[in-house]
Every structure is written in C-alpha cells, then in structure tokens.
C-alpha positions in Angstrom: 65.3 -15.7 71.4 65.6 -12.5 73.4 68.7 -13.9 75.1 70.2 -14.8 71.7 69.5 -11.3 70.3 71.1 -9.7 73.4 74.2 -11.9 73.0 74.4 -11.0 69.3 74.1 -7.3 70.0 76.9 -7.6 72.6 79.1 -9.3 70.0 78.4 -6.5 67.5 79.1 -3.8 70.1 82.3 -5.5 71.2 83.4 -5.9 67.6 82.8 -2.2 67.0 84.7 -1.3 70.2 87.6 -3.5 69.0 87.9 -1.6 65.8 88.5 1.6 67.8 90.6 0.0 70.5 93.7 1.9 69.7 91.9 5.2 69.7 90.3 4.4 73.0 93.5 3.1 74.6 95.4 6.2 73.6 92.8 8.3 75.2 92.8 6.2 78.4 96.6 6.2 78.6 96.7 10.0 78.4 93.9 10.2 81.0 95.6 7.9 83.5 99.3 7.8 82.7 99.6 4.1 83.3 99.2 1.0 81.1 97.3 -1.0 83.7 94.7 1.7 84.3 94.3 2.3 80.5 93.6 -1.4 80.1 91.1 -1.2 82.9 89.2 1.6 81.2 89.0 -0.4 78.0 87.7 -3.5 79.9 85.0 -1.5 81.6 83.9 0.0 78.3 82.6 -3.3 76.9 79.5 -3.7 79.1 78.5 -0.1 78.4 79.2 -0.6 74.7 76.7 -3.5 74.7 73.9 -1.1 75.9 74.5 1.6 73.2 73.4 1.9 69.6 76.2 2.5 67.2 76.3 3.8 63.6 79.2 1.7 62.3 81.1 4.7 61.0 83.9 7.1 62.1 81.5 8.7 64.7 81.6 5.5 66.7 84.9 6.2 68.5 83.7 9.6 69.7 80.4 8.1 70.6 82.2 5.6 72.9 83.8 8.5 74.7 80.5 10.3 75.0 78.7 7.2 76.1 80.7 6.4 79.2 84.4 5.9 78.5 85.2 9.5 79.6 83.5 9.0 83.0 85.1 5.6 83.4 88.5 7.2 82.8 87.7 10.0 85.2 86.9 7.5 88.0 89.9 5.3 87.2 92.2 8.3 87.3 90.7 9.4 90.7 91.3 5.8 92.0 94.9 5.9 90.8 95.6 9.2 92.5 94.1 7.8 95.8 96.4 4.8 95.8 99.5 5.4 97.9 102.6 5.2 95.7 106.1 4.6 97.2 108.6 7.2 96.0 108.4 9.4 92.9 105.8 8.7 90.3 106.4 8.8 86.5 104.1 7.7 83.6 104.6 4.2 82.3 106.8 4.4 79.2 105.4 3.3 75.8 107.2 2.8 72.5 106.2 5.2 69.8 108.3 4.3 66.8 108.9 6.9 64.2 106.0 9.1 65.2 106.9 12.9 65.6 105.0 16.1 66.0 104.3 17.8 62.7 105.5 21.3 63.8 105.1 24.1 66.3 102.1 24.1 68.5 99.2 26.2 67.1 98.6 29.5 68.8 94.8 29.4 68.8 93.1 27.2 71.3 90.1 26.3 69.1 90.4 22.6 68.2 93.3 20.4 69.1 96.2 22.4 70.6 98.4 19.4 71.3 99.1 16.8 68.6 99.0 13.1 69.2 102.7 12.6 69.8 103.1 15.6 72.2 100.1 14.6 74.2 101.7 11.3 74.9 105.1 12.6 75.9 106.4 12.2 79.4 106.7 15.9 80.0 103.1 16.5 78.9 101.8 13.6 81.1 103.7 15.0 84.1 102.2 18.4 83.4 98.7 16.8 83.4 99.5 15.6 87.0 99.2 19.3 88.1 95.5 19.3 87.0 92.6 17.9 89.0 91.0 14.8 87.5 88.1 16.6 85.9 90.3 19.3 84.4 92.6 16.6 83.0 89.9 14.7 81.2 88.4 17.9 79.8 91.8 19.1 78.5 92.4 15.8 76.8 89.0 15.8 75.2 89.1 19.4 74.0 92.8 20.2 73.4 94.1 16.8 72.2 91.0 15.1 70.6 89.2 18.2 69.4 86.0 17.9 71.2 83.9 21.0 71.6 83.3 22.1 75.2 79.7 21.2 74.8 80.5 17.6 73.8 83.1 17.2 76.5 80.6 18.5 79.0 78.0 16.0 77.9 80.6 13.2 78.1 81.3 14.0 81.7 77.7 14.9 82.5 78.5 18.5 83.3 76.9 21.8 82.4 78.6 23.7 79.6 79.4 26.6 82.1 81.0 24.2 84.6 83.1 22.6 81.8 84.2 25.9 80.4 85.4 27.1 83.8 87.3 23.9 84.5 88.9 23.9 81.0 90.0 27.5 81.5 91.6 26.5 84.8 93.4 23.6 83.1 94.7 25.8 80.3 96.0 28.3 82.8 97.8 25.6 84.8 99.4 24.3 81.5 100.9 27.7 80.7 104.2 26.9 82.4 104.5 23.7 80.4 103.7 25.6 77.2 106.4 28.1 78.0 109.1 25.5 78.8 108.4 22.8 76.2 108.2 22.4 72.5 106.5 19.5 70.6 108.8 16.5 69.8 109.4 17.4 66.1 112.1 15.4 64.1 114.6 18.2 64.8 113.9 18.1 68.5 114.2 14.3 68.5 117.6 14.6 66.7 118.9 17.0 69.3 117.8 14.8 72.2 119.4 11.7 70.6 122.7 13.5 70.3 122.7 14.8 73.8 121.6 11.4 75.2 124.4 9.5 73.4 127.0 12.0 74.7 125.6 11.8 78.3 125.5 8.0 78.3 129.0 7.7 76.8 130.4 9.7 79.8 128.3 7.6 82.2 129.6 4.3 80.8 133.1 5.6 80.8 132.9 6.8 84.5 134.0 10.2 83.3 132.4 12.3 86.1 133.8 15.8 85.1 132.5 15.3 81.5 129.2 13.9 82.8 128.6 16.9 84.9 129.1 19.2 81.9 126.3 17.6 80.0 123.8 18.9 82.7 122.2 22.3 83.0 123.0 23.9 86.4 119.3 23.6 87.5 118.9 20.0 86.3 116.5 17.6 88.0 116.2 13.9 88.1 113.3 11.6 89.0 113.6 7.9 89.7 110.5 5.8 89.8 111.1 2.4 91.4 107.7 2.0 93.1 109.5 0.9 96.2 110.7 -2.2 94.3 114.4 -1.2 93.9 117.0 1.1 95.5 116.3 4.6 94.3 116.2 8.2 95.7 112.9 8.7 97.6 112.5 12.2 96.2 113.6 14.4 93.3 117.3 15.1 92.9 118.4 18.6 92.1 121.7 20.1 90.7 124.1 18.9 88.0 126.8 17.8 90.4 124.5 15.8 92.7 122.8 14.1 89.8 126.1 13.2 88.0 127.6 11.8 91.2 124.4 9.8 91.9 124.4 8.3 88.4 128.1 7.6 88.5 127.7 5.7 91.8 124.8 3.7 90.3 127.0 2.8 87.3 129.9 1.7 89.4 127.8 -0.4 91.7 125.8 -2.0 88.9 128.8 -3.1 86.9 129.0 -2.6 83.2 125.8 -0.8 81.9 124.6 -1.7 78.4 122.1 0.4 76.5 119.9 0.1 73.5 117.8 2.9 72.1 114.2 3.3 71.2 111.7 6.0 70.6 109.7 6.2 73.9 106.8 8.6 74.4 107.9 10.6 71.4 111.6 11.0 72.2 114.8 8.9 72.1 115.3 7.0 75.3 117.8 4.4 76.5 116.8 0.9 77.6 119.3 0.0 80.3 120.7 -3.4 81.3 122.7 -3.8 84.5 124.1 -6.7 86.5 121.4 -8.4 88.5 121.7 -7.7 92.2 119.2 -7.9 95.0 117.2 -4.7 95.3 118.9 -3.2 92.3 117.1 -2.8 89.0 118.6 -4.8 86.2 116.3 -3.2 83.6 115.2 0.4 83.3 114.2 3.1 80.9 116.3 6.3 81.0 114.9 9.4 79.3 116.0 13.0 79.2 114.7 16.5 78.5 117.0 18.9 76.8 117.2 22.7 77.1 119.9 24.8 75.3 121.8 21.6 74.4 122.1 20.4 78.0 120.3 17.8 80.0 117.6 19.6 82.0 115.6 16.6 83.2 116.4 12.9 83.8 113.5 10.5 84.1 114.4 6.9 85.1 111.7 4.3 85.3 112.8 1.2 87.2 109.6 -0.3 88.5 108.9 -3.6 86.7 105.1 -3.1 86.4 105.8 0.2 84.5 107.9 -1.6 81.9 105.4 -4.0 80.4 105.1 -2.1 77.1 108.8 -2.0 76.5 110.6 -4.7 74.5 114.0 -5.2 76.0 116.6 -6.8 73.7 118.1 -10.0 75.1 121.7 -9.5 76.3 
C-alpha cells in the first residue's frame, strides 16, 4: 500500500511538473545556453518533484525552482563550463516565432529588468557567459523571472547578504551589454531583417565590395562548429577580413540557399550548402546590427546545436 501511495504521489508530482515544463525549460535554457543541458535539468527535476508537496496552482512553477531546479541548473552550468569545447562557443539556437520585446528596458532594477524575449536572445546569453555560474543563476531568477533576492537566495541555499553581493556583481558586469544592446522589439526585428537580406544577397551574388560595405568597421564574427566542421578557431575581426572569409566559404560551398526564421528573438538565416567532407551543409547565420550595419555575425554549424531548428527540405 505504501509503495502504491508513493507511486501515485510521484505520478501527481510528475504531472504537475509537466504542466510547467515550458516555464522550467525556458529557465534551464537561459541558465545553461544549450538544449541538451536544459533537457538534463528537467530530467533531474522529476525525482525532486516527487519528494515535494505542491499546491496545484500558479505558485507551483516557482516552487519547483525554489525546491531544487535552481541548484540543479547551477551544477549543470558548472559542468558545462568545465567541459572542453573545441573552437568558439555560441548558444544553441531556438526558434521563437512571432515573439518580440514589448518596448524599451525598464530603468528600475526592482522586478524583472529583462523581458522573456530579450533574456533568450543570443547577445544576452553571450553576455551571461561573462558572469560566474552563481551570478548567472541569480540574475536570471531576479532580473528575468522577478524573484526577490531573498527567494533567489533560498533557492540556491545562500544567505541574503551573499546573494545581494553576487547579484550586484552580475548587474555591474552586464552594464556593457546594457549600453550596447536594445531589446528585440518589432522595430528592431524589422531593421535586422532588412540588413540581413541585403547582406545575404551580396554574399550569394559573390559581390565582395558590396558585402564589405554592409559591415561596421569593427565588426566581429564567431563560428561555432564544435570541431565538427571547417571553421575559424577564434573570433574574426574587421569588415574586410569577415567579408573575404564569408565570400570564400560561399565560393567553396557552391550555391548557398537560405530560408528565414525568427531565432532567439531576431530574424536569422537557415543556410543550406553543398555537402562536402568536413564542411557544414546546414547552419544558422544570425547578425547583430548597429547604426544600420552588421556589427556581429554568429554562425552555428555544429550539428548537436541545431536540434531545435526545423530546416526546410531542399
């Protein structure tokens, strides 16, 4: 009888967790930056969920975070950072549909500072990489999910004083991001889409002079192949260098075909190239725009990073 009751309670807890799966996964993705690690966090939540009483209301999702998911995410993030990664690292891209930020970022830091769409953007996730693991989880809990410092501290089993100090440090490190980036509102998404289409039209047409002119002089490019495909080992700097590198890739890969999706809150190109040994035949190409020019190029080529992207058949 006791065993039956235990199994029944586990089923109830698992069902409760399933109802908030998206909320939990979104938190875990922001905490780790990868799809596989976000899935790991969710899997490890189930045994803990079976040991916790739940109220079957909207407080359940936050209770899951307070009752262990935050510490699971923290350890999963630490393990991810300890793993050796070949080449440059970028977050795994996810499709975000028509979602957009509602407007400018609020000035006050009380409550959520970053909206749901901005907190899942590639630029934001890369900025989180500058934080230590504990700072990152605290910032997500407080400045994206609206936890109080006291509740965030309890979730990570910290004193309030320790959590406040760490959160202050995280916010200080995010100041550069705050100064350089704006939330992905519909207007921003429209601007990025226009620049992206112009940029790719010149790339597909092998028009190197015109391609160079789409870049800011201090542009940077990052290629994440995880060692699976040919790609620069480090970041690439300068409009001329990036343009020549992309043009060479386009020439060697044969005709490039692109489709377009909203990825991590902004328009991105899903690229198809001719299959060749050690060359990526599918990839996601995203950009950041500043003053109407391409300021950053983010190319994700590694196959394990593309599991959440639906490529159209050629």
